[in-house]
C-alpha positions in Angstrom: -1.2 -10.1 -47.6 2.0 -10.9 -45.7 2.5 -8.8 -42.6 5.9 -8.0 -41.2 5.0 -5.6 -38.4 1.7 -7.0 -37.1 0.0 -10.4 -36.6 -3.5 -11.2 -37.7 -5.3 -14.2 -36.5 -9.0 -15.1 -37.0 -10.8 -17.5 -34.6 -14.4 -18.0 -33.5 -15.7 -14.8 -35.3 -12.9 -12.7 -33.6 -10.0 -11.2 -35.3 -6.9 -10.8 -33.2 -4.6 -7.9 -34.4 -1.3 -7.6 -32.6 1.3 -4.9 -33.2 4.4 -7.0 -33.4 7.5 -4.9 -32.8 8.4 -5.7 -29.2 12.1 -4.8 -29.6 11.0 -1.1 -30.0 8.0 -1.4 -27.7 5.7 -1.7 -30.7 6.4 1.8 -32.0 4.2 2.9 -34.9 6.3 3.6 -38.0 4.4 4.3 -41.2 5.0 0.8 -42.5 3.2 -0.5 -39.4 0.3 2.0 -39.9 -0.1 0.9 -43.5 -0.2 -2.8 -42.4 -2.9 -1.9 -39.8 -4.9 -0.2 -42.5 -4.6 -3.2 -44.7 -5.5 -5.6 -41.9 -8.6 -3.7 -40.8 -9.7 -3.3 -44.4 -9.5 -7.1 -44.7 -11.5 -7.5 -41.5 -14.1 -5.0 -42.6 -14.7 -7.1 -45.7 -14.8 -10.4 -43.9 -18.4 -11.1 -42.9 -17.3 -14.0 -40.7 -15.5 -11.6 -38.3 -17.7 -9.9 -35.8 -15.3 -8.4 -33.2 -11.7 -7.3 -33.2 -9.2 -7.6 -30.3 -6.2 -5.3 -30.7 -3.1 -5.5 -28.6 0.7 -5.3 -28.6 3.3 -8.0 -28.6 5.3 -8.6 -25.4 4.5 -7.7 -21.8 5.9 -4.1 -21.8 3.8 -2.2 -24.2 0.6 -1.9 -26.2 2.2 0.7 -28.4 4.8 3.0 -26.8 4.4 5.8 -29.4 5.4 6.8 -32.9 8.8 6.1 -34.5 10.8 9.1 -33.4 13.3 8.5 -36.1 10.6 9.0 -38.7 9.1 12.0 -36.9 12.5 13.8 -36.7 12.6 13.9 -40.5 9.2 15.6 -41.0 8.8 19.2 -42.3 5.6 21.2 -42.5 4.4 19.6 -45.7 5.4 16.0 -45.0 4.4 16.3 -41.4 0.8 17.2 -42.3 0.6 14.3 -44.8 2.2 12.0 -42.1 -0.6 13.0 -39.7 -3.4 12.6 -42.3 -2.2 9.1 -43.3 -2.2 8.0 -39.7 -5.6 9.6 -39.0 -7.1 7.8 -42.0 -6.1 4.4 -40.5 -7.6 5.3 -37.1 -10.7 6.6 -38.7 -11.1 3.2 -40.4 -10.8 1.5 -37.0 -13.3 3.8 -35.3 -15.8 3.4 -38.1 -15.2 -0.2 -38.9 -18.8 -1.2 -38.3 -17.5 -4.0 -36.0 -16.5 -3.4 -32.3 -12.7 -3.1 -31.7 -11.6 -3.8 -28.2 -8.2 -2.4 -27.3 -6.2 -4.6 -24.8 -3.7 -2.1 -23.3 -0.9 -4.3 -22.0 1.7 -1.8 -20.7 2.6 1.5 -22.3 0.1 3.3 -24.5 1.8 6.6 -25.3 1.5 9.1 -28.0 0.3 7.3 -31.2 -0.4 4.3 -29.0 -2.8 6.1 -26.8 -4.4 7.6 -29.9 -4.7 4.1 -31.4 -6.6 3.0 -28.3 -8.8 6.1 -28.4 -10.0 5.1 -31.9 -11.1 1.7 -30.6 -14.7 1.0 -29.5 -13.7 0.3 -25.9 -10.5 0.0 -24.0 -9.4 -2.6 -21.4 -6.1 -2.0 -19.5 -3.8 -4.2 -17.5 -3.2 -3.1 -14.0 0.4 -2.1 -14.9 -0.6 -0.1 -18.0 0.5 3.5 -18.4 -1.1 6.0 -20.8 -0.2 9.4 -22.0 0.2 12.0 -24.8 3.8 13.2 -24.4 4.1 14.8 -27.8 4.7 18.3 -26.4 8.0 17.0 -24.8 9.2 16.5 -28.4 8.0 19.9 -29.7 4.9 18.6 -31.5 1.3 18.0 -30.7 -0.7 14.7 -31.0 -1.3 14.1 -34.7 -3.4 10.9 -34.8 -6.5 12.3 -33.2 -5.4 12.8 -29.6 -6.5 16.5 -29.5 -9.9 15.5 -30.8 -10.9 12.1 -29.4 -9.4 12.5 -25.9 -11.5 15.6 -24.9 -14.6 14.0 -26.4 -14.0 10.9 -24.2 -12.8 12.5 -20.9 -13.7 16.1 -21.2 -11.8 19.2 -22.1 -10.1 19.9 -18.8 -8.7 16.4 -18.2 -7.7 16.1 -21.8 -5.8 19.4 -21.8 -4.0 18.3 -18.5 -2.8 15.2 -20.2 -1.8 16.8 -23.5 -0.1 19.9 -22.0 1.8 18.2 -19.2 2.8 15.2 -21.4 2.8 13.1 -18.2 1.8 9.5 -18.0 -1.1 8.3 -16.0 -1.8 4.9 -14.4 -4.4 2.4 -15.5 -6.4 3.2 -12.4 -6.4 6.9 -13.1 -7.3 6.3 -16.7 -10.3 4.2 -15.4 -11.3 6.9 -13.0 -11.4 9.6 -15.7 -13.3 7.3 -18.2 -10.4 6.8 -20.6 -10.5 3.0 -20.1 -13.6 0.8 -19.5 -12.0 -1.7 -17.1 -8.7 -2.5 -15.4 -7.8 -6.2 -15.0 -4.8 -8.3 -14.2 -2.5 -8.6 -17.2 -3.2 -12.4 -17.5 -6.9 -11.7 -17.7 -6.8 -8.9 -20.3 -7.4 -10.9 -23.5 -9.8 -13.4 -21.7 -11.9 -10.5 -20.5 -11.9 -9.0 -24.0 -13.0 -12.4 -25.3 -15.8 -12.6 -22.8 -17.1 -9.2 -23.9 -16.7 -10.2 -27.6 -18.7 -13.4 -27.0 -21.6 -11.3 -25.6 -21.5 -9.0 -28.6 -21.3 -11.8 -31.1 -24.5 -13.3 -29.7 -26.4 -10.1 -30.8 -27.7 -9.1 -34.2 -24.7 -7.9 -36.4 -26.6 -5.1 -38.1 -28.0 -3.9 -34.9 -24.5 -3.7 -33.4 -23.2 -1.9 -36.5 -26.1 0.7 -36.5 -25.8 1.2 -32.8 -22.2 2.1 -33.2 -22.9 4.4 -36.1 -25.6 6.2 -34.1 -23.2 6.8 -31.2 -20.2 7.8 -33.3 -22.1 10.1 -35.7 -24.5 11.4 -33.1 -21.6 12.6 -30.9 -20.9 15.2 -33.6 -24.5 16.4 -33.9 -27.0 18.4 -31.9 -29.4 16.3 -29.7 -32.2 16.9 -32.2 -30.1 15.8 -35.2 -28.8 12.8 -33.2 -32.3 11.7 -32.3 -33.3 11.9 -36.0 -30.3 9.7 -36.9 -31.3 7.3 -34.2 -34.9 7.0 -35.4 -33.7 6.6 -39.0 -31.4 3.8 -38.1 -34.0 2.2 -35.8 -36.3 2.2 -38.9 -33.6 0.5 -41.0 -33.2 -2.2 -38.3 -37.0 -2.8 -38.4 -36.7 -3.8 -42.1 -34.0 -6.5 -41.4 -34.5 -10.3 -41.3 -32.6 -10.2 -38.0 -35.3 -8.0 -36.4 -38.0 -10.5 -37.4 -35.9 -13.3 -36.1 -35.0 -11.5 -32.8 -38.6 -10.6 -32.0 -39.9 -14.0 -33.0 -37.3 -15.7 -30.9 -38.2 -13.6 -27.9 -41.9 -14.3 -28.2 -41.2 -18.0 -28.8 -38.8 -18.2 -25.8 -35.9 -19.5 -27.8 -32.4 -18.4 -28.7 -32.2 -16.2 -31.8 -30.3 -17.3 -34.9 -29.1 -14.0 -36.4 -27.7 -13.9 -40.0 -26.7 -10.3 -40.4 -29.4 -9.7 -43.0 
């Protein structure tokens, strides 16, 4: 597929996805959302790709929000469908089965913040600014902000961000647990690549099932989550990678995982 609004590059088991609309600070129109959906579907099906690094083109923004021109045209029926379509793309990213590292280089506002929330982890440049300013436009977050944000940082902090609509600094986002690390802008992608390299060295299925245990377990009671964990632990025990990993440890050599 030819992409007009995003860039997709694959290298060393890493897929680099870049929202490429720098003239509008990488705003998310529906065409861009559909391309993101297509790109992540392609990545999901590509066994050679183990980790995804997601960022925005230019130095000013990761994604500065949704396309306000499109939003202005929505009514009750189309607006609900608009939100559902965006939510489906972010759900694909969250449950890709492969870690997605958001590199937040600048503004991550509205749909941009929600896009980052759907990723497995978030790294921010020291000049990044994050926020959910939808109430300033007479709407609420529609791509998961009211759901993922409180699950990540807690109800009180999430409501403060959502109801005030104010932006927060990268340092404040780190303090509240919204981003994993804050680094200099020039170090953002290299740091993501360093984390990706460590993940790629591990067993692919174990990584996938660990993510599934966390993502699904967050919605369960502790007892249900523990049952899920034990079940997925059992599945891992039946894989070739488990045999290889334990054998390599006992033989004091590096494991050669195959994702089987």
